[in-house]
FIGULUM-696176 format. One line per 8 residues: number of its first residue (from 0); their letters; for each residue x, y, z of N, C-alpha, C, CB. Coordinates in nm, 3 decimals, padded with zeros to 5 digits. Glycine has a CB too. Example, Ala and Ser with C-alpha at 12.3 -4.5 7.8 and 13.67 -1.06 7.14 Angstrom:
# residues 2
0) as) 01.319,-00.569,00.780,01.230,-00.450,00.780,01.320,-00.330,00.780,01.131,-00.447,00.905  01.285,-00.225,00.708,01.367,-00.106,00.714,01.290,00.003,00.787,01.408,-00.060,00.572
This chain:
# residues 88
0) xxxxxxxx) -00.162,-00.959,-00.285,-00.238,-00.853,-00.345,-00.171,-00.811,-00.475,-00.253,-00.734,-00.249  -00.252,-00.786,-00.576,-00.201,-00.747,-00.707,-00.151,-00.603,-00.703,-00.310,-00.764,-00.814  -00.035,-00.578,-00.760,00.015,-00.440,-00.760,-00.068,-00.352,-00.852,00.162,-00.437,-00.802  -00.070,-00.223,-00.821,-00.146,-00.128,-00.900,-00.081,-00.105,-01.036,-00.160,00.005,-00.824  -00.164,-00.074,-01.135,-00.111,-00.041,-01.267,-00.050,00.099,-01.267,-00.221,-00.050,-01.373  -00.086,00.177,-01.167,-00.045,00.316,-01.161,00.061,00.337,-01.053,-00.166,00.406,-01.135  00.154,00.427,-01.081,00.252,00.464,-00.979,00.189,00.568,-00.887,00.383,00.519,-01.044  00.257,00.596,-00.777,00.206,00.696,-00.684,00.194,00.832,-00.752,00.297,00.705,-00.562
8) xxxxxxxx) 00.291,00.863,-00.838,00.289,00.992,-00.907,00.167,01.003,-00.998,00.417,01.011,-00.989  00.135,00.895,-01.069,00.019,00.896,-01.158,-00.111,00.909,-01.079,00.017,00.770,-01.244  -00.119,00.838,-00.967,-00.240,00.844,-00.885,-00.261,00.985,-00.832,-00.231,00.744,-00.768  -00.156,01.046,-00.780,-00.168,01.182,-00.728,-00.201,01.279,-00.841,-00.037,01.224,-00.657  -00.146,01.254,-00.960,-00.177,01.338,-01.075,-00.324,01.333,-01.112,-00.094,01.296,-01.193  -00.384,01.215,-01.112,-00.526,01.209,-01.147,-00.613,01.262,-01.035,-00.565,01.067,-01.179  -00.570,01.252,-00.911,-00.645,01.315,-00.802,-00.642,01.467,-00.814,-00.589,01.271,-00.666  -00.526,01.520,-00.849,-00.513,01.665,-00.866,-00.594,01.713,-00.987,-00.366,01.705,-00.883
16) xxxxxxxx) -00.600,01.628,-01.091,-00.680,01.662,-01.208,-00.827,01.678,-01.170,-00.664,01.553,-01.317  -00.876,01.590,-01.083,-01.014,01.599,-01.038,-01.034,01.719,-00.947,-01.056,01.471,-00.966  -00.934,01.752,-00.865,-00.945,01.866,-00.774,-00.949,01.999,-00.848,-00.828,01.865,-00.677  -00.889,02.004,-00.967,-00.886,02.130,-01.041,-01.018,02.160,-01.111,-00.776,02.126,-01.143  -01.113,02.069,-01.104,-01.244,02.098,-01.157,-01.299,01.997,-01.255,-01.242,02.227,-01.221  -01.222,01.902,-01.296,-01.272,01.799,-01.387,-01.369,01.708,-01.313,-01.155,01.717,-01.448  -01.468,01.660,-01.383,-01.565,01.570,-01.320,-01.500,01.435,-01.294,-01.691,01.553,-01.409  -01.541,01.374,-01.185,-01.485,01.244,-01.147,-01.509,01.139,-01.255,-01.545,01.197,-01.014
24) xxxxxxxx) -01.627,01.140,-01.313,-01.661,01.042,-01.417,-01.568,01.060,-01.536,-01.809,01.057,-01.460  -01.540,01.183,-01.573,-01.453,01.208,-01.688,-01.310,01.163,-01.660,-01.455,01.356,-01.724  -01.261,01.190,-01.540,-01.125,01.149,-01.503,-01.115,00.996,-01.504,-01.087,01.205,-01.364  -01.217,00.930,-01.451,-01.217,00.783,-01.448,-01.218,00.726,-01.589,-01.338,00.731,-01.369  -01.301,00.782,-01.674,-01.309,00.733,-01.812,-01.178,00.756,-01.886,-01.425,00.801,-01.886  -01.118,00.872,-01.865,-00.993,00.906,-01.934,-00.880,00.810,-01.897,-00.952,01.050,-01.901  -00.873,00.772,-01.769,-00.764,00.688,-01.721,-00.800,00.540,-01.716,-00.720,00.735,-01.585  -00.924,00.508,-01.747,-00.965,00.367,-01.754,-00.979,00.300,-01.619,-00.867,00.291,-01.836
32) xxxxxxxx) -01.032,00.372,-01.522,-01.055,00.314,-01.389,-01.201,00.331,-01.351,-00.962,00.381,-01.282  -01.244,00.256,-01.251,-01.381,00.270,-01.204,-01.387,00.380,-01.098,-01.433,00.135,-01.146  -01.508,00.423,-01.069,-01.527,00.525,-00.966,-01.485,00.471,-00.829,-01.675,00.571,-00.962  -01.508,00.343,-00.806,-01.468,00.283,-00.678,-01.317,00.287,-00.660,-01.517,00.138,-00.668  -01.245,00.258,-00.769,-01.099,00.264,-00.764,-01.053,00.405,-00.739,-01.038,00.210,-00.893  -01.118,00.502,-00.806,-01.081,00.642,-00.786,-01.098,00.681,-00.639,-01.167,00.734,-00.875  -01.210,00.646,-00.579,-01.234,00.684,-00.440,-01.144,00.608,-00.343,-01.379,00.661,-00.404  -01.103,00.487,-00.381,-01.006,00.413,-00.300,-00.871,00.485,-00.303,-00.991,00.267,-00.351
40) xxxxxxxx) -00.831,00.530,-00.424,-00.709,00.610,-00.437,-00.719,00.737,-00.355,-00.682,00.644,-00.584  -00.835,00.801,-00.361,-00.854,00.928,-00.290,-00.846,00.908,-00.139,-00.989,00.992,-00.328  -00.899,00.796,-00.090,-00.893,00.768,00.053,-00.749,00.746,00.099,-00.978,00.645,00.087  -00.669,00.683,00.013,-00.532,00.651,00.052,-00.436,00.767,00.027,-00.485,00.529,-00.022  -00.450,00.833,-00.089,-00.352,00.934,-00.130,-00.406,01.076,-00.130,-00.301,00.900,-00.266  -00.530,01.097,-00.089,-00.589,01.232,-00.092,-00.512,01.329,-00.004,-00.734,01.227,-00.047  -00.477,01.445,-00.058,-00.406,01.547,00.017,-00.256,01.526,00.026,-00.461,01.555,00.152  -00.205,01.424,-00.040,-00.061,01.394,-00.034,00.012,01.456,-00.152,-00.037,01.243,-00.030
48) xxxxxxxx) 00.138,01.480,-00.131,00.228,01.516,-00.239,00.304,01.390,-00.280,00.327,01.631,-00.197  00.376,01.396,-00.389,00.448,01.279,-00.439,00.551,01.231,-00.337,00.517,01.313,-00.572  00.621,01.324,-00.273,00.722,01.284,-00.174,00.658,01.212,-00.055,00.801,01.407,-00.126  00.539,01.257,-00.015,00.468,01.190,00.095,00.430,01.048,00.055,00.342,01.269,00.134  00.386,01.031,-00.069,00.346,00.898,-00.116,00.466,00.804,-00.122,00.279,00.908,-00.254  00.580,00.857,-00.167,00.701,00.773,-00.171,00.741,00.731,-00.030,00.817,00.848,-00.239  00.732,00.824,00.065,00.766,00.792,00.204,00.670,00.688,00.260,00.763,00.920,00.291  00.541,00.701,00.229,00.442,00.604,00.274,00.475,00.465,00.219,00.301,00.646,00.230
56) xxxxxxxx) 00.509,00.458,00.091,00.544,00.331,00.028,00.667,00.269,00.094,00.568,00.350,-00.122  00.768,00.352,00.122,00.889,00.302,00.186,00.858,00.249,00.327,00.996,00.413,00.194  00.773,00.319,00.400,00.737,00.274,00.534,00.656,00.145,00.530,00.657,00.383,00.607  00.567,00.132,00.432,00.489,00.009,00.419,00.581,-00.109,00.386,00.382,00.024,00.310  00.677,-00.088,00.299,00.772,-00.195,00.264,00.855,-00.236,00.385,00.864,-00.150,00.150  00.902,-00.137,00.461,00.982,-00.168,00.579,00.899,-00.242,00.683,01.041,-00.040,00.639  00.774,-00.200,00.699,00.686,-00.265,00.795,00.662,-00.411,00.756,00.553,-00.189,00.804  00.642,-00.438,00.628,00.622,-00.576,00.582,00.747,-00.659,00.608,00.587,-00.578,00.432
64) xxxxxxxx) 00.863,-00.600,00.583,00.988,-00.673,00.606,01.005,-00.706,00.755,01.109,-00.590,00.556  00.974,-00.611,00.841,00.988,-00.633,00.985,00.887,-00.737,01.035,00.970,-00.502,01.061  00.766,-00.736,00.982,00.667,-00.836,01.020,00.713,-00.976,00.981,00.532,-00.805,00.956  00.773,-00.987,00.863,00.824,-01.116,00.818,00.935,-01.165,00.910,00.874,-01.107,00.673  01.026,-01.076,00.947,01.135,-01.113,01.038,01.081,-01.158,01.173,01.232,-00.996,01.056  00.981,-01.087,01.223,00.921,-01.123,01.352,00.855,-01.260,01.345,00.819,-01.016,01.396  00.784,-01.287,01.237,00.718,-01.417,01.222,00.820,-01.530,01.217,00.631,-01.419,01.096  00.929,-01.509,01.144,01.033,-01.611,01.138,01.097,-01.633,01.274,01.140,-01.571,01.036
72) xxxxxxxx) 01.121,-01.528,01.349,01.181,-01.539,01.482,01.088,-01.613,01.577,01.214,-01.399,01.537  00.958,-01.582,01.569,00.862,-01.651,01.656,00.853,-01.800,01.621,00.723,-01.585,01.644  00.863,-01.832,01.494,00.861,-01.972,01.451,00.984,-02.046,01.502,00.853,-01.982,01.298  01.100,-01.984,01.490,01.223,-02.044,01.542,01.212,-02.066,01.693,01.345,-01.956,01.510  01.158,-01.970,01.763,01.142,-01.980,01.908,01.048,-02.096,01.945,01.087,-01.848,01.965  00.939,-02.110,01.873,00.844,-02.218,01.900,00.908,-02.354,01.874,00.718,-02.202,01.814  00.987,-02.365,01.768,01.056,-02.491,01.737,01.154,-02.526,01.848,01.129,-02.481,01.601  01.230,-02.429,01.895,01.326,-02.454,02.002,01.256,-02.497,02.131,01.411,-02.330,02.028
80) xxxxxxxx) 01.143,-02.435,02.162,01.068,-02.474,02.282,01.017,-02.617,02.268,00.951,-02.377,02.308  00.973,-02.652,02.149,00.920,-02.786,02.125,01.031,-02.891,02.141,00.857,-02.795,01.984  01.146,-02.862,02.086,01.261,-02.954,02.096,01.305,-02.967,02.242,01.380,-02.905,02.008  01.311,-02.857,02.312,01.355,-02.861,02.453,01.254,-02.937,02.539,01.375,-02.717,02.507  01.127,-02.927,02.510,01.026,-02.996,02.588,01.031,-03.147,02.565,00.887,-02.943,02.555  01.067,-03.193,02.449,01.070,-03.335,02.417,01.193,-03.402,02.477,01.068,-03.357,02.266  01.300,-03.331,02.498,01.423,-03.391,02.552,01.406,-03.430,02.699,01.541,-03.294,02.537  01.332,-03.359,02.773,01.320,-03.387,02.917,01.211,-03.482,02.939,01.297,-03.263,02.998
């Protein structure tokens, strides 16, 4: 997946800009994003503070790392079972 052009702080800033009364269309035009992207940001980061977004990002990164480790471990386990089955 392609990384976002915007940081979490910028995303939360434009969401807050819209919450303060600016029209969604104007905010999208100002920042060069589509309405769909804005609502995707709002679904993910709506109601969050910057610290919450950083914590979410850290948890997502850790989760991806753990999934990768689990997949590698399962692959090693399958290889060992295959080798052990062929010897007998």
